[in-house]
C-alpha positions as CSV (number, residue, x, y, z in Angstrom):
1,N,12.5,33.8,-22.7
2,G,12.2,30.0,-22.1
3,K,8.9,29.8,-24.0
4,V,10.4,31.7,-27.0
5,S,13.4,29.4,-27.0
6,A,11.2,26.3,-26.8
7,A,9.0,27.6,-29.6
8,L,12.0,28.3,-31.9
9,R,13.4,24.8,-31.2
10,R,10.0,23.2,-32.1
11,R,9.8,25.3,-35.3
12,L,13.4,24.3,-36.2
13,N,12.6,20.6,-35.7
14,E,9.4,21.0,-37.8
15,D,11.3,22.8,-40.6
16,F,14.0,20.2,-40.7
17,H,11.4,17.4,-40.8
18,S,9.4,19.0,-43.6
19,A,12.6,19.6,-45.6
20,G,13.5,15.9,-45.2
21,I,16.4,16.6,-42.9
22,E,16.4,14.1,-40.2
23,I,18.3,15.9,-37.5
24,N,17.0,17.5,-34.3
25,D,17.8,20.8,-32.6
26,D,20.4,19.3,-30.3
27,Q,22.2,17.8,-33.2
28,W,22.0,21.1,-35.0
29,D,23.6,22.8,-32.0
30,V,26.5,20.4,-32.2
31,L,26.9,20.9,-35.9
32,I,27.0,24.7,-35.4
33,A,29.7,24.3,-32.8
34,V,31.7,21.9,-35.0
35,S,31.5,24.3,-38.0
36,Q,33.1,27.1,-35.9
37,R,36.3,25.1,-35.3
38,D,38.9,23.5,-37.5
39,I,39.5,20.7,-35.0
40,C,37.6,20.1,-31.7
41,T,37.3,17.5,-29.0
42,Q,34.1,16.3,-27.5
43,Q,35.0,18.3,-24.4
44,D,35.3,21.5,-26.6
45,L,31.8,20.7,-27.9
46,C,30.5,20.1,-24.4
47,N,31.8,23.5,-23.4
48,A,30.4,25.2,-26.5
49,T,26.9,23.7,-26.1
50,A,26.6,23.0,-22.3
51,F,25.7,19.3,-23.0
52,S,27.0,16.7,-20.6
53,K,29.7,14.3,-21.8
54,P,27.3,11.3,-22.0
55,T,24.8,13.4,-24.0
56,M,27.6,14.7,-26.3
57,S,28.9,11.2,-26.9
58,R,25.4,10.1,-27.9
59,I,24.8,13.0,-30.2
60,V,28.2,12.6,-31.9
61,S,27.6,8.9,-32.3
62,V,24.3,9.5,-34.0
63,L,25.8,12.1,-36.3
64,E,28.6,9.8,-37.1
65,E,26.2,6.9,-38.0
66,M,24.4,9.3,-40.2
67,K,27.7,10.1,-41.9
68,I,27.4,13.8,-41.2
69,I,30.6,14.0,-39.1
70,E,33.7,11.9,-38.8
71,R,35.2,11.2,-35.4
72,R,39.0,10.7,-35.2
73,K,41.2,9.8,-32.2
74,A,43.3,12.6,-30.9
75,R,47.0,12.3,-31.5
76,T,47.8,13.3,-27.9
């Protein structure tokens, strides 16, 4: 099961790269989680993806720098 998952992730990264899409599989996981919610916190994304808070913060920062997502402060 782990070998299949690793092979699929490698293939996804290769397909993104060959299509000129400069995101990796972890970033893709976050984008999928974001697309399934109207509004979400980084904690929501951590729960949905099982990434740690520091890892999520790094991924979100990179996606924001790439202008793929927009981060906003919560009202509460």
